[in-house]
N, C-alpha and C positions, 0 to 999 in steps of 0.2 A: 532762512538763516544761513551764513555762507558757513562752509566749516573750517572752523578758525585753524586748525593745524595746517591747511594750507595757506591760510592769510596770513598765518605767521611765518611760515618757510618763504611766501613770497616778500615780505617785510624784509626778513635776513639779507635776503641775496639782492635786495637793492642796497641795505648797509653797507655789503660786504664789496659792490661796485665803488663804495665813496672810500673803500682803503681802510676800513676801522680793523683792527686787531680779532684774531679767530678768539682769543679767550674773552673781549669784550663782546663777540658776537652770538658764544655762547650763554654768557650771561644774560644777554637781552632774550634772547629765546627761553632760556628758564625762565626767567621772570613771566613772561608772558603766557606760556605754557601753563604756570602756576596759577595765572589768572584766569586765562579763559578755558583753559581744558580741564583742568584738576577739579578748581571750585565753581566754574559755568557761571562768573560773576553779571555776565550778559546775555544770559540766556533767560531770565526770568522778569524783572522788572524792576524799576528806581527803588523799589524799598528792600528788595534783596539786596542789590548792589550798595545800598547805604549802611544796611544792618551789616555788611561785610566787614568793610574799612572799619567801621566803629569797632566792630568786634577784635579785630588785629591792633586798634589803635590802644585798645584798652590790654591788650595782651603783653605780660610784662616778661614774655620770653621773646618778642619781637621787639628789637631796638629801634631806636628813631631811626637809623642809616637805614635799616631794611623796609622801613615803611615808608620813607621817603623816595627810595629805589625803585619800590614796585609804583607809587604813583607818578613819579616822573617818567618811568619806563611806558604805563598805561597811556599819557599825553602823548608822547612821541609817537607812540601805535597810532593813537586817534588822529592827529594832523597828518601822518602819513596816508590814512585811509579814509578820512570823512569824506571824499569827493567819489569814493570808489562804491557808495550804498551798500558798504556790508554793515554798520552798526547800528543799533536799534535808533527809533526815531527818539525816544524820551532822554538819549547818552547827550543830545546836542545840548541841552539844558542844564544837563547834571555836569558835567565834565569840566566847567569852568570852576566851579564850586569845590572841586576837591583840590586840596593843598596838601603841601607835606606837612611835618611836623611844627607846630606854633612855635615862635621862637619863646612864648610863655613856660611852654612845655618842656622845652628843651633846655634852658636854663634853669629849671625847676628841678629837672633830672638830674643834672650836670653841675649844681651847686657843689663849690668846693667845700670841704671839710678837711680837718687836721686828725688823723686817727691818736687815739691813747696809746700808751704804752701797752698794755695787755693785747689792743688789737695789733699794735707792729708785730708782736711777740706771735700772735695766733697767724697771722698771714705768713710769717718766715717757717713757722712750723707745720703749716700747710703744704709748703711747696716740696714735690715729689723727689726732684733733683739737685745735684750740690749746682747746677747750671743755672735752674730757675731761682733756688734759694739767693743764690749770690746778686741776680738780675735785681730782685724786689731790696737786698740790702744795700746795692748799690744807689737804688734811688733814694730810699732813704737817708741814705751818708752822704750823699752827693747835690741831690738836688736835681740830677742830668733831666734833661726832657728826653721822651720818647726817641726820637729821631738821633738824639747824640749816643743813646743807648744801643740802638740799632747799629751806629756806624761806628762805634767806639772799637778802636784795635789796639792789639796787646802792645804795640811800640808808644801807645798813648797812656799807660796804664803801669804803674811799679808800686813799690811798700811805701812810696812818699807821699805818694797823690795820683790825682788823674788828671789830664791836660786835655782842654775840648779843643780842637783844633777850629780856625775860621770858617772852613769850609763846611761845616756839620754844625755850627751854632747858628741862632734863629738870626742875630745880629750881627753875622758874621765876623764878630771879635774874638780871638783866642783868649781862654780863661784857665786858670790852674784853681782845682780844689784839692787842698791838702788833707791828708789821714792824720789821725790822731794816733798817740802810741798803743791807746787799746783794740783801736782798729786794725792795726798792722797782722796780727797773727791771722786774722780770718782771709784777707786780703792774701797772705802767703800761702795758704792752707787751699785756695782759688787756681791761684795760678799754678802752683804743682799740678793740681787737679787738670787745668787746662792743656799743661803742656803735656798730659800723657793720652789726651785725645788725638785720635789719628782724623784733624780736621783738613779741609780742603782748603781753609781759608785764614786769614790772621787775625779775623774780627775777636772781640773778646767773647761775645756770645753767638753760641753756633745751636743748631737743632741735631738732631740724631742723627742725620748725614751728614754734618759735619761742615753744613755750610751754614751760611751769615742767619742768624733768627731773625726773622722777619717781625716787626712790629709795627704793621703798615694799620690803616685803620679797620679793615678786617681781622687780620691775626690777632692785633693786638684788643680789640674789641671781645672776640671769642675767650682771649688768654685770661682776660679780666673777666668774663663770665664764668669761669670753670673755676676759676680762682676763688669768686665771689660763692659760689655755692658750697667748697668747702667751707669757706670761714663763717658763713652765716649773715654778712653785712656786705654791702657795695665794695668793691676793692676797683683802684684805678690806678694806674703810674701816675697820672698827673697830680693826685691826691697825695701819693707817696711824696711829689717833688713838693707840694703844699705844705706838708706834713713837717718836712725837713726844712723850710723858711721860717715857719711858725715856732718852732723850736729853737732855730738860731739866734732868732730875734729877741726871744724869752729871755736867752741864756745870757746872751751879749748887749741888747740894748741898742746895737751899731748898726743902724739903718743902712748905712752905707757897705757894710760888709756883707750884709746881705745881699744887697743889689749887686755889687760884684761878683759872687758867689754864685748867685742865680743867671747871670748873664743880661742883667736889665739895663736899659739905656739910661734910666736915671733913676734917684731915689723918690722923686713922685710915682713913677711908674709901679715902685716898690712898694709904697704907701697903700696904694690902689690895689696892687694884687692880695696886699696883706689884711686888706679893709681894717686900716688902723685909724680908731677915732681919736679928736684930741684929749679925751683921758683916759684912752688906753694905756698903759705902764707894764713895760716887760717886768721880768720877773727881778733882773739885776737891779733895775732901778729902784721896785719899789721893797727888796731888801735893805738898799742902802738908804731910804726914806726912813725907813721903821728903826736901823739902827742910830741915825741922827736923831730921829723922835725919841728915842730910847735913851740915848746920851744927854738930850736936852733935858728930859724929864728927870735924871739921874742929878744932874748938877744944880737944879734947881731944889730939889730936895736936899741935897749937902747944904745948898744957902742957906732954907731956912732952917735947918739943925743949929748952925754958927751962927 
């Protein structure tokens, strides 16, 4: 059996000649060293190989993205070295069976749901900094996407509302989300705190170094994971956006208003997003129907009396 560390170094050198970034190469090397040097997944037999991947597949501490990254990296390494005679014979028939996360599991784990009022308060109370709390408060009260939150600038926000620029919007259309009167004190408090920070950028949300807060796939997943442990239930920015949409629809019953504030392209997209069924009724419509029924019932009673 070849020394896996030497083969990994050769593989990284070949990728470096292709012009890949240093950070990407370090990630490739770290993943392969974890699989081959630390866990020795190819040093025994196919049974040990599959028991390892089944174990990390069921491990809730390892996310879908991490699992898929390990599988993809091993496949790339196999395609590079399969003609060098460095792999055990049994791997040739097993490598094709190794798949990333199935769509069924991914959809099950990432299913959207709306938080209750108690859960929203728990999330906000679990935040440990003013910046973190206002990030989640903004997500719950404006429905901004993760990318829109990450690239939101101070010039885009005031006490009246938030402007989403076209270049950061998903559909490249500018939109405006106003604040209500009871939300203004929260915005004023944060903006005063934000202006006192010695930040190196004009983005609204910054990290401890004063730089733009990263909410990409890796950083966002880690932030959600840490906050989920504090709260005791799964937390994600997209569920905060979904909570905003569901609450707004139940309060207003106006699907077009929800579409405009979420930045969707059509009411049909919003209906699919909210998973609205024909027999669903928002709270405001249900209240009006109940008031109409009560009025009709009262009129019939008065008519019977006379």
